[in-house]
A tleap script that builds the chain and sets N, CA, C and O, in Angstrom:
source leaprc.protein.ff14SB
mol = sequence {
  NMET LYS ARG ALA ILE ALA ALA GLY LYS ILE
  VAL ILE VAL ALA VAL GLY TRP ASN SER THR
  LEU GLY VAL VAL GLY ASP ALA VAL GLN GLY
  LYS GLY TRP ASN ILE GLY HIE TYR LYS VAL
  MET VAL GLY TYR ASP LYS GLU ARG ILE TYR
  PHE LEU ASP PRO GLY PHE GLN VAL LYS GLU
  ILE SER SER ASP SER TRP GLU ASP PHE LEU
  GLU ASN TRP SER GLN GLY ASN PHE ALA VAL
  GLU PRO ASN SER MET TRP SER LEU SER LEU
  GLU LYS CPRO
}
set mol.1.N position { 31.042 34.985 -27.848 }
set mol.1.CA position { 31.753 35.985 -27.115 }
set mol.1.C position { 31.985 37.202 -28.007 }
set mol.1.O position { 31.792 38.333 -27.561 }
set mol.2.N position { 32.391 36.994 -29.244 }
set mol.2.CA position { 32.631 38.119 -30.143 }
set mol.2.C position { 31.359 38.935 -30.356 }
set mol.2.O position { 31.407 40.164 -30.382 }
set mol.3.N position { 30.226 38.259 -30.508 }
set mol.3.CA position { 28.960 38.988 -30.701 }
set mol.3.C position { 28.617 39.831 -29.485 }
set mol.3.O position { 28.170 40.969 -29.622 }
set mol.4.N position { 28.824 39.280 -28.299 }
set mol.4.CA position { 28.510 40.013 -27.071 }
set mol.4.C position { 29.410 41.243 -26.936 }
set mol.4.O position { 28.931 42.320 -26.580 }
set mol.5.N position { 30.700 41.096 -27.216 }
set mol.5.CA position { 31.619 42.238 -27.147 }
set mol.5.C position { 31.215 43.295 -28.174 }
set mol.5.O position { 31.160 44.485 -27.865 }
set mol.6.N position { 30.932 42.845 -29.399 }
set mol.6.CA position { 30.546 43.778 -30.465 }
set mol.6.C position { 29.249 44.507 -30.137 }
set mol.6.O position { 29.041 45.635 -30.584 }
set mol.7.N position { 28.371 43.867 -29.356 }
set mol.7.CA position { 27.096 44.480 -28.973 }
set mol.7.C position { 27.243 45.411 -27.772 }
set mol.7.O position { 26.257 45.978 -27.300 }
set mol.8.N position { 28.466 45.569 -27.279 }
set mol.8.CA position { 28.710 46.476 -26.169 }
set mol.8.C position { 28.365 45.906 -24.802 }
set mol.8.O position { 28.222 46.652 -23.833 }
set mol.9.N position { 28.232 44.587 -24.718 }
set mol.9.CA position { 27.927 43.965 -23.431 }
set mol.9.C position { 29.197 43.807 -22.605 }
set mol.9.O position { 30.305 43.789 -23.143 }
set mol.10.N position { 29.023 43.695 -21.309 }
set mol.10.CA position { 30.129 43.379 -20.412 }
set mol.10.C position { 30.287 41.864 -20.460 }
set mol.10.O position { 29.341 41.130 -20.174 }
set mol.11.N position { 31.464 41.401 -20.815 }
set mol.11.CA position { 31.704 39.964 -20.982 }
set mol.11.C position { 32.753 39.516 -19.968 }
set mol.11.O position { 33.862 40.049 -19.922 }
set mol.12.N position { 32.386 38.534 -19.163 }
set mol.12.CA position { 33.288 37.975 -18.166 }
set mol.12.C position { 33.532 36.522 -18.525 }
set mol.12.O position { 32.586 35.775 -18.777 }
set mol.13.N position { 34.799 36.112 -18.552 }
set mol.13.CA position { 35.127 34.723 -18.854 }
set mol.13.C position { 35.876 34.111 -17.678 }
set mol.13.O position { 36.614 34.792 -16.966 }
set mol.14.N position { 35.673 32.821 -17.493 }
set mol.14.CA position { 36.407 32.054 -16.480 }
set mol.14.C position { 37.577 31.381 -17.170 }
set mol.14.O position { 37.413 30.725 -18.199 }
set mol.15.N position { 38.754 31.547 -16.599 }
set mol.15.CA position { 39.939 30.927 -17.181 }
set mol.15.C position { 40.649 30.081 -16.139 }
set mol.15.O position { 40.522 30.319 -14.938 }
set mol.16.N position { 41.388 29.104 -16.604 }
set mol.16.CA position { 42.186 28.288 -15.708 }
set mol.16.C position { 43.332 29.105 -15.157 }
set mol.16.O position { 43.891 29.955 -15.850 }
set mol.17.N position { 43.672 28.853 -13.943 }
set mol.17.CA position { 44.775 29.549 -13.280 }
set mol.17.C position { 45.545 28.487 -12.530 }
set mol.17.O position { 45.133 28.063 -11.450 }
set mol.18.N position { 46.654 28.055 -13.090 }
set mol.18.CA position { 47.409 26.975 -12.485 }
set mol.18.C position { 48.013 27.460 -11.174 }
set mol.18.O position { 48.719 28.468 -11.140 }
set mol.19.N position { 47.735 26.742 -10.108 }
set mol.19.CA position { 48.201 27.164 -8.799 }
set mol.19.C position { 48.913 26.015 -8.109 }
set mol.19.O position { 49.071 24.930 -8.669 }
set mol.20.N position { 49.334 26.275 -6.893 }
set mol.20.CA position { 50.025 25.262 -6.116 }
set mol.20.C position { 49.224 24.943 -4.866 }
set mol.20.O position { 48.244 25.619 -4.553 }
set mol.21.N position { 49.637 23.938 -4.176 }
set mol.21.CA position { 48.962 23.532 -2.948 }
set mol.21.C position { 48.913 24.673 -1.934 }
set mol.21.O position { 47.960 24.763 -1.160 }
set mol.22.N position { 49.918 25.544 -1.923 }
set mol.22.CA position { 49.928 26.652 -0.981 }
set mol.22.C position { 48.744 27.579 -1.153 }
set mol.22.O position { 48.318 28.208 -0.184 }
set mol.23.N position { 48.202 27.684 -2.345 }
set mol.23.CA position { 47.072 28.572 -2.601 }
set mol.23.C position { 45.755 27.905 -2.254 }
set mol.23.O position { 44.884 28.545 -1.665 }
set mol.24.N position { 45.587 26.665 -2.594 }
set mol.24.CA position { 44.294 26.007 -2.386 }
set mol.24.C position { 44.230 25.193 -1.108 }
set mol.24.O position { 43.210 24.563 -0.828 }
set mol.25.N position { 45.297 25.196 -0.332 }
set mol.25.CA position { 45.285 24.536 0.975 }
set mol.25.C position { 45.172 23.035 0.876 }
set mol.25.O position { 45.693 22.423 -0.056 }
set mol.26.N position { 44.498 22.450 1.829 }
set mol.26.CA position { 44.413 21.000 1.932 }
set mol.26.C position { 43.434 20.361 0.963 }
set mol.26.O position { 43.287 19.139 0.957 }
set mol.27.N position { 42.764 21.158 0.145 }
set mol.27.CA position { 41.771 20.604 -0.786 }
set mol.27.C position { 42.417 19.703 -1.832 }
set mol.27.O position { 41.763 18.805 -2.363 }
set mol.28.N position { 43.667 19.929 -2.126 }
set mol.28.CA position { 44.377 19.138 -3.133 }
set mol.28.C position { 45.511 18.401 -2.433 }
set mol.28.O position { 46.212 18.981 -1.603 }
set mol.29.N position { 45.686 17.170 -2.752 }
set mol.29.CA position { 46.678 16.347 -2.071 }
set mol.29.C position { 48.023 16.384 -2.801 }
set mol.29.O position { 48.412 15.414 -3.451 }
set mol.30.N position { 48.730 17.515 -2.685 }
set mol.30.CA position { 50.075 17.620 -3.232 }
set mol.30.C position { 50.167 17.842 -4.721 }
set mol.30.O position { 51.248 17.699 -5.291 }
set mol.31.N position { 49.062 18.190 -5.379 }
set mol.31.CA position { 49.102 18.401 -6.822 }
set mol.31.C position { 48.739 19.842 -7.126 }
set mol.31.O position { 48.092 20.513 -6.322 }
set mol.32.N position { 49.161 20.316 -8.298 }
set mol.32.CA position { 48.707 21.623 -8.761 }
set mol.32.C position { 47.218 21.562 -9.069 }
set mol.32.O position { 46.663 20.471 -9.202 }
set mol.33.N position { 46.573 22.692 -9.182 }
set mol.33.CA position { 45.121 22.722 -9.378 }
set mol.33.C position { 44.750 23.981 -10.127 }
set mol.33.O position { 45.375 25.025 -9.936 }
set mol.34.N position { 43.757 23.898 -10.963 }
set mol.34.CA position { 43.243 25.087 -11.626 }
set mol.34.C position { 42.179 25.709 -10.745 }
set mol.34.O position { 41.091 25.153 -10.596 }
set mol.35.N position { 42.478 26.846 -10.166 }
set mol.35.CA position { 41.512 27.522 -9.311 }
set mol.35.C position { 40.811 28.605 -10.122 }
set mol.35.O position { 41.195 28.875 -11.260 }
set mol.36.N position { 39.795 29.221 -9.549 }
set mol.36.CA position { 39.007 30.204 -10.279 }
set mol.36.C position { 39.747 31.497 -10.559 }
set mol.36.O position { 40.390 32.060 -9.673 }
set mol.37.N position { 39.656 31.958 -11.774 }
set mol.37.CA position { 40.195 33.251 -12.168 }
set mol.37.C position { 39.301 33.767 -13.287 }
set mol.37.O position { 38.796 32.988 -14.096 }
set mol.38.N position { 39.108 35.073 -13.330 }
set mol.38.CA position { 38.154 35.659 -14.264 }
set mol.38.C position { 38.748 36.896 -14.923 }
set mol.38.O position { 39.553 37.605 -14.319 }
set mol.39.N position { 38.346 37.153 -16.171 }
set mol.39.CA position { 38.782 38.327 -16.912 }
set mol.39.C position { 37.562 39.002 -17.525 }
set mol.39.O position { 36.580 38.346 -17.873 }
set mol.40.N position { 37.639 40.324 -17.651 }
set mol.40.CA position { 36.579 41.097 -18.292 }
set mol.40.C position { 37.070 41.438 -19.695 }
set mol.40.O position { 38.032 42.188 -19.864 }
set mol.41.N position { 36.400 40.881 -20.693 }
set mol.41.CA position { 36.818 41.070 -22.072 }
set mol.41.C position { 36.338 42.433 -22.572 }
set mol.41.O position { 35.199 42.827 -22.321 }
set mol.42.N position { 37.212 43.146 -23.279 }
set mol.42.CA position { 36.833 44.487 -23.739 }
set mol.42.C position { 36.979 44.683 -25.242 }
set mol.42.O position { 36.522 45.698 -25.768 }
set mol.43.N position { 37.590 43.761 -25.937 }
set mol.43.CA position { 37.734 43.907 -27.380 }
set mol.43.C position { 38.559 42.791 -27.975 }
set mol.43.O position { 39.096 41.944 -27.262 }
set mol.44.N position { 38.652 42.801 -29.289 }
set mol.44.CA position { 39.437 41.782 -29.995 }
set mol.44.C position { 39.776 42.293 -31.382 }
set mol.44.O position { 39.132 43.206 -31.898 }
set mol.45.N position { 40.779 41.701 -31.970 }
set mol.45.CA position { 41.084 41.889 -33.373 }
set mol.45.C position { 41.526 40.531 -33.914 }
set mol.45.O position { 41.362 39.512 -33.242 }
set mol.46.N position { 42.069 40.513 -35.088 }
set mol.46.CA position { 42.429 39.238 -35.721 }
set mol.46.C position { 43.469 38.456 -34.924 }
set mol.46.O position { 43.405 37.229 -34.862 }
set mol.47.N position { 44.423 39.153 -34.315 }
set mol.47.CA position { 45.518 38.480 -33.621 }
set mol.47.C position { 45.341 38.347 -32.112 }
set mol.47.O position { 45.871 37.411 -31.513 }
set mol.48.N position { 44.595 39.278 -31.480 }
set mol.48.CA position { 44.606 39.340 -30.015 }
set mol.48.C position { 43.213 39.553 -29.442 }
set mol.48.O position { 42.301 40.029 -30.118 }
set mol.49.N position { 43.082 39.181 -28.161 }
set mol.49.CA position { 41.877 39.460 -27.377 }
set mol.49.C position { 42.313 40.392 -26.250 }
set mol.49.O position { 43.361 40.185 -25.638 }
set mol.50.N position { 41.502 41.426 -25.975 }
set mol.50.CA position { 41.867 42.465 -25.004 }
set mol.50.C position { 40.960 42.360 -23.785 }
set mol.50.O position { 39.765 42.093 -23.910 }
set mol.51.N position { 41.539 42.573 -22.607 }
set mol.51.CA position { 40.790 42.354 -21.379 }
set mol.51.C position { 41.335 43.188 -20.230 }
set mol.51.O position { 42.453 43.702 -20.273 }
set mol.52.N position { 40.504 43.303 -19.204 }
set mol.52.CA position { 40.920 43.818 -17.903 }
set mol.52.C position { 41.037 42.613 -16.998 }
set mol.52.O position { 40.180 41.729 -17.022 }
set mol.53.N position { 42.079 42.569 -16.205 }
set mol.53.CA position { 42.325 41.422 -15.340 }
set mol.53.C position { 42.335 41.882 -13.889 }
set mol.53.O position { 43.375 42.299 -13.379 }
set mol.54.N position { 41.184 41.810 -13.215 }
set mol.54.CA position { 41.115 42.308 -11.841 }
set mol.54.C position { 42.009 41.551 -10.864 }
set mol.54.O position { 42.319 42.068 -9.791 }
set mol.55.N position { 42.421 40.355 -11.209 }
set mol.55.CA position { 43.294 39.589 -10.332 }
set mol.55.C position { 44.664 40.214 -10.170 }
set mol.55.O position { 45.332 39.996 -9.159 }
set mol.56.N position { 45.087 40.986 -11.153 }
set mol.56.CA position { 46.394 41.627 -11.089 }
set mol.56.C position { 46.300 43.102 -10.727 }
set mol.56.O position { 47.322 43.780 -10.628 }
set mol.57.N position { 45.101 43.600 -10.531 }
set mol.57.CA position { 44.851 44.991 -10.172 }
set mol.57.C position { 45.546 45.955 -11.116 }
set mol.57.O position { 45.985 47.030 -10.709 }
set mol.58.N position { 45.642 45.567 -12.371 }
set mol.58.CA position { 46.224 46.423 -13.390 }
set mol.58.C position { 45.108 47.291 -13.951 }
set mol.58.O position { 44.041 46.786 -14.302 }
set mol.59.N position { 45.347 48.576 -14.035 }
set mol.59.CA position { 44.307 49.482 -14.497 }
set mol.59.C position { 44.422 49.757 -15.988 }
set mol.59.O position { 43.805 50.688 -16.507 }
set mol.60.N position { 45.206 48.951 -16.664 }
set mol.60.CA position { 45.392 49.089 -18.097 }
set mol.60.C position { 44.816 47.860 -18.788 }
set mol.60.O position { 44.683 46.794 -18.186 }
set mol.61.N position { 44.483 48.027 -20.038 }
set mol.61.CA position { 43.994 46.902 -20.823 }
set mol.61.C position { 45.181 46.020 -21.188 }
set mol.61.O position { 46.214 46.509 -21.645 }
set mol.62.N position { 45.024 44.717 -20.984 }
set mol.62.CA position { 46.041 43.727 -21.335 }
set mol.62.C position { 45.545 42.939 -22.533 }
set mol.62.O position { 44.396 43.093 -22.947 }
set mol.63.N position { 46.390 42.107 -23.086 }
set mol.63.CA position { 45.962 41.282 -24.213 }
set mol.63.C position { 46.698 39.953 -24.210 }
set mol.63.O position { 47.784 39.816 -23.648 }
set mol.64.N position { 46.077 38.988 -24.851 }
set mol.64.CA position { 46.668 37.675 -25.105 }
set mol.64.C position { 46.485 37.367 -26.577 }
set mol.64.O position { 45.577 37.892 -27.222 }
set mol.65.N position { 47.347 36.516 -27.106 }
set mol.65.CA position { 47.083 35.996 -28.441 }
set mol.65.C position { 45.835 35.124 -28.345 }
set mol.65.O position { 45.510 34.615 -27.272 }
set mol.66.N position { 45.146 34.954 -29.452 }
set mol.66.CA position { 43.965 34.091 -29.437 }
set mol.66.C position { 44.345 32.687 -28.984 }
set mol.66.O position { 43.594 32.053 -28.243 }
set mol.67.N position { 45.496 32.195 -29.417 }
set mol.67.CA position { 45.936 30.846 -29.040 }
set mol.67.C position { 46.078 30.711 -27.522 }
set mol.67.O position { 45.573 29.756 -26.932 }
set mol.68.N position { 46.764 31.663 -26.896 }
set mol.68.CA position { 46.942 31.606 -25.439 }
set mol.68.C position { 45.617 31.743 -24.708 }
set mol.68.O position { 45.343 31.009 -23.758 }
set mol.69.N position { 44.793 32.687 -25.156 }
set mol.69.CA position { 43.497 32.881 -24.510 }
set mol.69.C position { 42.648 31.615 -24.587 }
set mol.69.O position { 42.108 31.168 -23.575 }
set mol.70.N position { 42.528 31.040 -25.774 }
set mol.70.CA position { 41.681 29.852 -25.939 }
set mol.70.C position { 42.199 28.668 -25.132 }
set mol.70.O position { 41.406 27.868 -24.637 }
set mol.71.N position { 43.508 28.542 -24.993 }
set mol.71.CA position { 44.070 27.468 -24.169 }
set mol.71.C position { 43.647 27.632 -22.707 }
set mol.71.O position { 43.215 26.669 -22.073 }
set mol.72.N position { 43.770 28.852 -22.172 }
set mol.72.CA position { 43.384 29.103 -20.778 }
set mol.72.C position { 41.876 29.004 -20.567 }
set mol.72.O position { 41.422 28.487 -19.547 }
set mol.73.N position { 41.109 29.496 -21.523 }
set mol.73.CA position { 39.653 29.465 -21.410 }
set mol.73.C position { 39.130 28.025 -21.445 }
set mol.73.O position { 38.138 27.710 -20.787 }
set mol.74.N position { 39.786 27.161 -22.203 }
set mol.74.CA position { 39.321 25.781 -22.346 }
set mol.74.C position { 39.691 24.905 -21.150 }
set mol.74.O position { 39.251 23.757 -21.082 }
set mol.75.N position { 40.488 25.415 -20.203 }
set mol.75.CA position { 40.871 24.628 -19.036 }
set mol.75.C position { 39.748 24.523 -18.011 }
set mol.75.O position { 39.610 23.504 -17.334 }
set mol.76.N position { 38.953 25.575 -17.901 }
set mol.76.CA position { 37.993 25.612 -16.808 }
set mol.76.C position { 38.741 25.705 -15.492 }
set mol.76.O position { 39.957 25.895 -15.477 }
set mol.77.N position { 38.032 25.572 -14.405 }
set mol.77.CA position { 38.674 25.577 -13.096 }
set mol.77.C position { 37.757 24.858 -12.116 }
set mol.77.O position { 36.718 24.333 -12.516 }
set mol.78.N position { 38.118 24.828 -10.862 }
set mol.78.CA position { 37.341 24.035 -9.923 }
set mol.78.C position { 35.914 24.551 -9.753 }
set mol.78.O position { 35.046 23.811 -9.291 }
set mol.79.N position { 35.660 25.795 -10.116 }
set mol.79.CA position { 34.343 26.387 -9.882 }
set mol.79.C position { 33.421 26.330 -11.094 }
set mol.79.O position { 32.202 26.328 -10.928 }
set mol.80.N position { 33.959 26.284 -12.289 }
set mol.80.CA position { 33.132 26.373 -13.497 }
set mol.80.C position { 33.625 25.441 -14.595 }
set mol.80.O position { 34.758 24.962 -14.570 }
set mol.81.N position { 32.752 25.202 -15.548 }
set mol.81.CA position { 33.075 24.366 -16.703 }
set mol.81.C position { 34.008 25.111 -17.651 }
set mol.81.O position { 34.038 26.342 -17.641 }
set mol.82.N position { 34.770 24.386 -18.471 }
set mol.82.CA position { 35.580 25.029 -19.500 }
set mol.82.C position { 34.712 25.885 -20.424 }
set mol.82.O position { 33.542 25.573 -20.647 }
set mol.83.N position { 35.281 26.950 -20.952 }
set mol.83.CA position { 34.628 27.858 -21.901 }
set mol.83.C position { 33.409 28.562 -21.325 }
set mol.83.O position { 32.482 28.899 -22.061 }
set mol.84.N position { 33.401 28.788 -20.011 }
set mol.84.CA position { 32.291 29.504 -19.388 }
set mol.84.C position { 32.423 31.003 -19.635 }
set mol.84.O position { 33.522 31.557 -19.650 }
set mol.85.N position { 31.264 31.646 -19.828 }
set mol.85.CA position { 31.229 33.067 -20.120 }
set mol.85.C position { 29.904 33.634 -19.647 }
set mol.85.O position { 28.872 32.966 -19.710 }
set mol.86.N position { 29.942 34.866 -19.174 }
set mol.86.CA position { 28.719 35.578 -18.805 }
set mol.86.C position { 28.739 36.904 -19.524 }
set mol.86.O position { 29.786 37.543 -19.625 }
set mol.87.N position { 27.583 37.329 -20.029 }
set mol.87.CA position { 27.514 38.662 -20.631 }
set mol.87.C position { 26.391 39.434 -19.959 }
set mol.87.O position { 25.321 38.891 -19.684 }
set mol.88.N position { 26.652 40.705 -19.702 }
set mol.88.CA position { 25.715 41.563 -18.992 }
set mol.88.C position { 25.417 42.778 -19.853 }
set mol.88.O position { 26.301 43.320 -20.516 }
set mol.89.N position { 24.178 43.191 -19.832 }
set mol.89.CA position { 23.777 44.411 -20.529 }
set mol.89.C position { 23.390 45.452 -19.498 }
set mol.89.O position { 22.770 45.135 -18.483 }
set mol.90.N position { 23.752 46.671 -19.758 }
set mol.90.CA position { 23.354 47.763 -18.896 }
set mol.90.C position { 22.064 48.370 -19.444 }
set mol.90.O position { 21.999 48.759 -20.610 }
set mol.91.N position { 21.061 48.445 -18.613 }
set mol.91.CA position { 19.806 49.053 -19.061 }
set mol.91.C position { 19.908 50.551 -18.918 }
set mol.91.O position { 20.449 51.063 -17.937 }
set mol.92.N position { 19.386 51.243 -19.900 }
set mol.92.CA position { 19.361 52.690 -19.839 }
set mol.92.C position { 18.155 53.129 -19.014 }
set mol.92.O position { 17.070 52.564 -19.146 }
set mol.93.N position { 18.345 54.144 -18.156 }
set mol.93.CA position { 17.224 54.589 -17.309 }
set mol.93.C position { 16.094 55.187 -18.112 }
set mol.93.O position { 15.086 55.604 -17.542 }
savepdb mol mol.pdb
quit
C-alpha cells in the first residue's frame, strides 16, 4: 500500500464497519456484522495514515493512527477478504 501511494496511484482499501441488524436487515440473525466500507488512501507518515472517506461525505482529508487503521483493515467485511486493497493508475493521454 505504501508503495502504491508513493507512486501516485489511487489506493482504495476495504475496512470493517461494525453495524447493527437495522442496517443489514434480515441477513444477520440478531448479531452485529461487518458490512462493506471503503476508504481512498491519500498519504501516510510515521504516525498516521491519511484518507478520504466517501461514506461520511467529508470533503476534507481525515486520518487514523496506524494502529486503528490496521485493526479496521484486518477485519474485512461481508464482501471482501481482510486486508483487501485496489490500486489504480491514471494513464496520460
